[in-house]
N, C-alpha and C positions, 0 to 999 in steps of 0.2 A: 637954331638948335635950342637956344635958351627958352623960348616959348614952349617948345615941346617938353623940355626938362621940367618946367614949372607945372605943366598939365599932368605929367606922369607922377610927380610928387604928390599931387592932390587927388589922383584918381586910381591908385592901385593899392587900396587896403586889402588885407587878406580876406575880409568879409565878402568883398566883391568876388574874389576868386572862388570862394566856397559856394557862391550861387551858380557858378558854372560847372563845378564838379565837387562832389563830397570830399571834404578833408583836404582840399587843394590849398596848399600854403605857398606863398611867394618865395622863390629861391632868389639868389643873387642874379642880377641882370644888368645889361649894359646896352646903350645905344651909341653909335659912332658914325663918323664920316671919314673923309680922307686924312684928317689931321688929329681929331680929338675923340676921346672915349669918355663917356659919362657913365660911371659905375654906381649902381644902386644896391642897397640891401646886402652888401657883402659883409660877412662877419669880421673881417679884418679892418673894417672902417665903420665901426658902429656909431661913432659920435657925430656923424654927418649924414644928412639924407642922401647925399651922393658925393662922389669924388671925381674930379676931372683928371684924366691921364692923357699922355701922348699915345697916339695909335701905334701899335706894334703889329708884327706879322701874325700874332696869335688871333687877331680879330679879322676873320675872313667869313664872308657870306652871313646868312641868318641861320643860327644853329645853337647848340648848347655845348660849351667847352668846359674844361676844368681849369679855372683861373685861380692861381695861388691856392691850389688844393681844394677848391670849392666848385661844385657844378654851377655854371653861370650861363644864363641865356644871353645871346648877343644878337643884335639887330642892326644891320647896315641901313641907315636912314636913306641912303642914296637909292636903295631898291624899292622904296615905299613912296607912294604918291600923295599921302595924306597922313595927318595925325591919327585918324581912325585906323588906318592900315597899320601904322607903327604900333599902336596900342594892341591891336588884335594879334599881331605877330609876336610881340613881347609875351602875351599870354600863351600863345602856341609854344614858343620855345621854352618858356618857364615850365610848361607841362612836361617837357622832356626832362628838365631838371628834377621835377617831382617824380617822374618814372625812375630816374637814376637813383634817387634816394630810397625808393621802394625796391631797388634791386630788380628792376624789370629784366626778365631773362628771355622773353619771347621775341628774339631779335632775328632779322632776316640775314641770309647770306647775300651780301650786296652784289657779289659776282654774278649771281643768277640773273640779276636785273640787266647786266650788260650783255649777257649771252642769251637773253630771252629770244625765242625763235619767232621769225616772221612767218607764221603758219596760217594757211587759209581757214582750216577748220576751227582753230582756236579763235581767230579774229571774228568769224561768223558767230560762234557761240557767245563770245564775250560781248558783242554788240547787243544780242538779245538778252543776255544776263543783266547788263547794266540798265537796259530799258525796263525790265521787269522790276528791278530794285527801285527805280524811280516811281513806276506806276504803283507799286505797293505803298510807297511813302505818301503819295497824294490821294490814294483811294479812300473814299469816305464810307463806302459800303464794305462791311466786314467780310462778306463772302467773296467779293472781288479782291479785297486785300489778301485774303488767304490764298486765292488762286495765283496771284502775282508772286507772293512770297514763295509758294511751293514750286512754281516754275523757276524762280531764281535759284532755289536750293538744288533742284534737279539738274539745272545747267551747270552750276558750280561743281556738283559731284561728278558729272560726266567729264568736265574738263580736268578735274583732279585725277580721274582714272587715266585720261589720255596724256596729261602733262604734269605728272606729280611734282617734280622739282619746281616748276615755274608757278604752279598754282599755290604751292606751299610758300613760295616767295611772296606772292600777292597777299596771301592770308596774313603773313607776318608783317608786311608793310602796313596793311590795314590795321593791324593790332597796335603797332607803335604810333602810326601817324593818324589813323582815324579818330581816336580820342583827342589828339592834339588839334586836329582840324575842328572837331566838335567844340572844344573850348574856344578856339579862335572864332568860330561862327557865333557862339554865344556872346563873346566879347564885342565883335563887330556889330551884332544886332543891338547890343547894349548902348553903343555910342553913336551909331549911324541913325540919321533922321529917317531915312527911307528904309523901313524894315524889310520890304520885299526885295530891294536891291541887295541886301545882305545875303539872301539865299540864292538869288539868281546866278551869281557868279559861280557858286558851287554846283548848281544844276547844270550849267554850261560845261563845267569840267567833267561831270559825270556822263553827259550824253554826246559830247563831241567825239565821234567814233575815230576819226583820224588822229586827233590830238591824244586820245587815250592810248593809241598804239605807238605814236611818236615818242611818248614819254611814259613808259609802263609804271615806273615808280610813282610819279606824280599822279597818275590816274588812279592809283590805289588810295590816295588821300581822300578823294571824293567818295569812292565806294565805301571806304571805311567810315567816313562821316555819315553816310546815309544808313548804314547798318546801325550805327549808334542812334540815329534819329528814330529808326524803327524800334530799337530796344526801348526808347522812351515811351513808346506806345503800348508796350506789353509788360513792362516791369518798372515799378517805382524805385526799386532797390538795386537795379542791375549794376550800377557803377561800383558800388562797394563789393558786390559779389564778383564782378569781373576782375577787379584789381587783386582779389585773392585767388583767382582761378589760374590754372596753368594752360587753359585753352586759348587758342587764337580767337579773335573777336567774332569771326564767321562761325567757327565751331561752337563757341559759347552761345551765339544767337540761335543756331540750329538746335542746340540742346535744350534751351529754355522756351523755345517757341512751342506753344501748346497744340497747334492745329496742323501739324505736318502730316501730309499724305502724298503718296506718289502720284504724279501727273504726267501725261504724255507731253512731249516737246515737239512742236512743229517748227522746223527751221524756216526762216524767212527766205524769200526769193531775192537775195541781195548779192548774188555772185559778182555782178558788175561793180557794185560799191566796194566789196571786199578786195577785188583785184586792183581797183584804183587806189585803195588805201595801201596795199602792198607796194605798188609802184611808187606812190608818193613818199612812203617811208624810206625806201631805198634811195630815191632821188634826193630827198631832203638830207639824208646822211652824207651822200656824196657831195652835195652842194656845200655843206658845212666844211668838209675837208678841202674842197677846191677853193673856197673862200679863204681858208686859213693859209693856203699856199700863196695867195696873192697879197698878204698883209705887207705893209711897208716895214722897213727897218733892216738891220743886219741879221741875216739868217745864220743860226748856229745849231750845229748838231753836237750833242754830247753822247758819246758811245762808251760802253764798257760795263763794269760791275756797278749797277744802279739798282737800288731797292725802293719801291714805293712805300711810303710810310703814312700818307694821308691824301685824301681826295674828296671832292664834293660829288656824292653819288647822284645828285639831282641834275648835274650839269656836265654830263659825259655823253659824247656821241661815239659809238663803236661801229666800225665797218671793216670787215675782213680782219686784218691783223694790225689795225691802227685804232687808237683811242684819242679823241680830241677832248681835252679838259678845258672847259670854257672859263672857269673862274680861277682855279689854282691847282697846284700839285705840290705835295711834299715828298722829297726823296732823300735817301741817305747814300752819300758817296764817300767812301773811305772813312766811315765812322762819323762823318759830319752830316748834319741834317740841313737841308736847304728848302726854302719856300719859293716856288716859281709862280709868278702871277700869270694867269691865263690870258689869252688862249695859248695852250702848249699841247703838242702832239707827241704821243709815245708810240713806239713800234715794238711788237712782240712776236714770238713764234707760236708757242703752245699755250701760254697762260697770260692773262691780262696783267698780273702782278710781276711777271718775270720779263721786264722790258730789256730790249737790246739798245735802244737809242731814244733820245729825247730831241725833238725839234722845237725851237723857239725863235722869237725875234727880239733882239735887244737894241737899245737906242745908240750904243757906242760899240766900236770894234773891241773885241776882247784882246787882252794883252798877256804875253807870257812874262812872268816874273819869277825867275829861278825855276823851280819845279811846280810852281803854281800858275793857274790861269785866272786873271782878274776879269770877272763878268759883271757888267753893269746891272744894278738892281738885285743881284744874287750874292756876290761876294767872291772869295777866292776858292778855287777848286783845284785839288791836286791832280795834275794831268799835263798832257802835251798838246799844244795848240798848232793847228796847221791851216794855212790859207788855201782854200780850194779854188776860189774864184773871187771876183770883185763882190764884196759884201757877203761872202759865203765862207764860213769857218767850220772846222771840226775840232772837237776836243776829245782826246782819248784818255779815259780815266782808269 
């Protein structure tokens, strides 16, 4: 970690960030592992280039949090395979802090991502749409580029008519995450020796049809990125104008694109591919839940009045009335908030947020202490404990 810390100290001046995005200034950020947090650029610790802290439950995943009242980008180094990746993800998450300071309001309804339909027509159109977006980006002939862009727009508009709620979700994810992926790509290209490799991973994300349906939210990162890259080709000042705009990034692109005209859309003959994707998506979700059921440890159900207060939208698998949270889940029980390390599974009836029970695996058997139940790695929960079977417990809260 110390070598990473030293590199970061020497390589993250604001001038560098300005080259990735106009007026982009560094917010507070931190890198961490299982034990320590290294906090940089935080206004509460101005006299030092960074401060070392003990890791707490506030530091989960790679995201942007409010730490001591300040938007702070955080990066789990255990999720990164190189310094170059760590650096680019710091830039990505710092951009979210920058958006926060600018009061970014074009935010998605994350629930739409979990309830996103597995629909044949939508998948078929979406495959073609993403292909046209990529072809428009690599096209050298302006006439061909215009053809691909207009096909991309026509398909997006058709999908918007058919699936308004879910295409709106895509548009807003692209708006928040596309520019963040754009600066991440610029940062990665800046520090990586093989510049083509910097782009290849994003191209793969854009064009992998099955992966884009398995994780709708993440798939919008790459489509948002390539919309931004196309904007680079048609406007030098688009970044400043976009940050002032109230439009999502797709609508902004459509509005300033000068050569739009209606074009006919010919659907590909890919019914077999689409049906295979549908079956694979359902099978993958079922497998994730089946694998969860086979995890070792003491199985514990917590049932009763439970409210979700935080989750990682990038790492949730939904099937029927169950949601598997792979990284963490924050809940409120009897006015106390708890952080449960994933994987953890919730069950609900009508709405994702209105859960009836939580299923988790703990390392030690829970214990009843008066009217409290002591649960390893979580703490004390007000409720009544019951042993259902060997290594199987239920807590009623």
